[in-house]
N, C-alpha and C positions, 0 to 999 in steps of 0.2 A: 503493499500500499504506500509506503514512504517513497519507494522508487517511482511509482506512478505520479504522485504529487510533484516530485521533482521534476519529471518529464513535462508535466503541464507547465510548471513555472518556467523551465527552460525554453518551452516553445513560444513564450512571448517575445523572445529576443531573436534577432536574425542570426542565422548560422553563418559561418565563414562563406563569403562569395555570394550570399544573398543580399538582394536590396530591401531597403525599409519599405514596408507596406504603408499606406495612408493611416491605417489604424495605429500602428506602432509608432509612426512619425507624430501623430497627434498626441500620444501619451508621453513623448519625450519633449514636447514643446513646453517652454516656461509658462507659467499661468498668465503672465502678461501677454505673450503671443498668442495664446490660445484663446482668450477672452476677446481678442480683436481680430480674429480671423487671419492671423499671421502678419498683421500690419502693425507697425510701431507708431502710436499716436504722437510720441514725442518727435520722432523723425518728420512727420507730417507738419507738426507745428513749427519746427525750426525751418523747414522749407518754405512754410507760409510767411514767416518773419522775414526770411532772406528776400523773398520775392517783394514783400512790401517795402523793404529798404532800398531795393533796386529801383522802385517807382519813385520814391522820394525826390531824387534829382529832378525828374520830369515835372513833378508837381510843383516844386520850388521855382521852376523856370517860368511857370505860367504867371503872366503879369496882368494885374488888375488896373484897368484905367479908371481913375476917379475923376468925375466931371467937375467937382468943386476943388477949387485951388486950396492948397494947404495954407494954414495960418502961419503967421511968423514964428520962428523958433523962439522958445523961452530961454531967457538968459539965466544960466544957473551959476552960482558961486560955489566954488569948491576950494578946499583947503590943499595943503601939501600932499603928495602922493603918500599912500601907505607904505610903500617900499621904494628904494632907489630904483631908477629906471622905468617905472611904471608910467603910463601916459593916460590922459584924460580923453575919453571917448565921449563927444557931445551927444546930448539927447536929440531926440528928433519926433516929429509928428507921425504916427502910424495911423492908418485908416482901418477902422475895425469893422467895416461893412456898412456903418450907419453915420459915423462921425470920425473926425480925428481924435486921437487920443495921445497925450504926450507920454513918451517913454524917456525916463530919466537917464542923465548921463552916468557914466561909471568909470571907475579906474580899471585898467587892465595891464597885464604884463605882456609886452610884445613877444610873438612867438619866436623870434631870432634877433640877434643883434642887427641894428640898422632898419628893422621893419618899421613901416610908416602906416599909419592908420588912415583909410580914406572914408570920409564921413558918409552917412546916409544922406540921399539927396532925392528930391522930386524933380523929375524932367518932364516938359510938356511933350505929350505924345498922343496921336490919335484923337485929338479934340479934347484931351484931358490931361491927367497927370499921372506918372508911373513912379512907384518908389524904387529907387536903386539902392539895394542894400549895402551898408558899409562893409569894408573888408581890409584885411591887412595886405600891404604891397611891400 
């Protein structure tokens, strides 16, 4: 009787040279893989995030033309830099879809020696105004 049980238990595993059947393969799959039909949800999430990040540059290049001229910049008073070598980045008027909103200036550390900040600016274009984002040069 013992040898017969042993033979039954042994038959659940492939013998040398045999291929795994679907039933045996399913038993050997991890619980995470088994519950999701063999697909890894983390892998799908990571791929979706990567795809979304690839689309960000295209979305950021879209320009919104505002028909209302931006108001004059607000003069901000600032003290000495918090660290040597930091530069002041002026505030600017940002369009929020309904009106202009002031974005306060800030101190920033240049990304490399000799870097120059090119300020945000509104340019007339297509019968309105387009914001050109500030950047380091």
